C-alpha positions in Angstrom: 17.6 1.0 -16.9 16.0 3.5 -14.5 13.7 2.1 -11.8 10.3 3.6 -11.2 7.9 3.1 -8.3 4.2 3.0 -9.2 1.7 3.8 -6.4 -2.0 3.1 -7.0 -4.4 5.3 -5.0 -7.7 3.5 -5.4 -10.7 2.7 -3.2 -8.7 -0.1 -1.7 -5.0 0.3 -0.9 -2.7 -1.4 -3.4 1.0 -2.0 -2.6 3.4 0.0 -4.7 5.3 -1.9 -7.4 8.9 -1.2 -8.5 9.7 -1.7 -12.1 12.6 -1.0 -14.5 11.5 0.9 -17.5 13.4 2.3 -20.5 12.5 5.9 -19.6 9.8 8.1 -18.1 7.7 8.1 -21.3 7.6 4.3 -21.2 6.7 4.3 -17.6 3.8 6.8 -18.3 2.5 4.6 -21.1 2.6 1.5 -18.9 0.8 3.4 -16.1 -1.9 4.5 -18.5 -2.3 1.0 -19.8 -2.6 -0.5 -16.3 -4.9 2.3 -15.2 -7.3 1.6 -18.1 -7.3 -2.1 -17.2 -7.9 -1.2 -13.5 -10.8 1.1 -14.5 -12.5 -1.7 -16.4 -12.1 -4.1 -13.4 -13.4 -1.4 -11.1 -16.4 -0.6 -13.2 -17.2 -4.4 -13.5 -17.0 -4.6 -9.7 -19.4 -1.6 -9.3 -16.9 1.0 -8.3 -16.5 4.5 -9.7 -12.8 4.7 -10.7 -12.8 8.3 -11.8 -11.2 9.5 -8.5 -8.4 6.9 -8.7 -4.8 8.0 -9.3 -1.4 6.4 -10.1 1.7 8.2 -9.0 5.1 7.5 -10.5 8.3 8.1 -8.5 11.9 7.9 -9.8 14.7 5.9 -8.1 15.5 8.9 -5.8 11.9 9.0 -4.6 10.8 12.1 -6.4 7.3 12.3 -7.8 7.8 12.5 -11.6 4.2 12.3 -12.8 0.6 11.6 -11.7 -1.9 9.8 -13.9 -5.5 10.7 -12.9 -8.0 8.2 -14.1 -10.6 10.8 -14.9 -8.2 12.3 -17.4 -8.0 9.0 -19.2 -11.7 9.2 -19.9 -11.3 12.5 -21.6 -8.4 11.2 -23.7 -10.9 8.9 -25.4 -12.1 12.0 -27.3 -9.1 14.3 -27.8 -9.5 17.8 -29.2 -9.3 17.7 -32.9 -11.2 14.5 -33.2 -14.7 14.8 -34.7 -17.6 13.7 -32.6 -20.7 12.0 -34.0 -22.0 15.3 -35.4 -18.7 16.2 -36.9 -19.0 19.7 -35.4 -18.3 20.4 -31.7 -21.3 21.9 -29.9 -23.7 21.4 -32.8 -26.7 19.1 -32.4 -28.4 17.8 -35.5 -32.0 17.0 -35.6 -33.2 13.7 -37.0 
């Protein structure tokens, strides 16, 4: 299995971790899962994690992807999903 290095760029320096993952897609999914968990911990500690980043490098040391925590917040409501009103940009009065 390929090895990937995860570097966490947060308010406090975190040591990188080296993990074997099936492929890059699996590594990205794990990074997103860990990022969401870190965001919750950061918010609970009174931090604003929206500027935090996780970078994933391959075995050769090449940057293969960057996970920006602020992007994870926008993933919660993907395009194509209806919001509360059911119509984007339309507010309904009570």
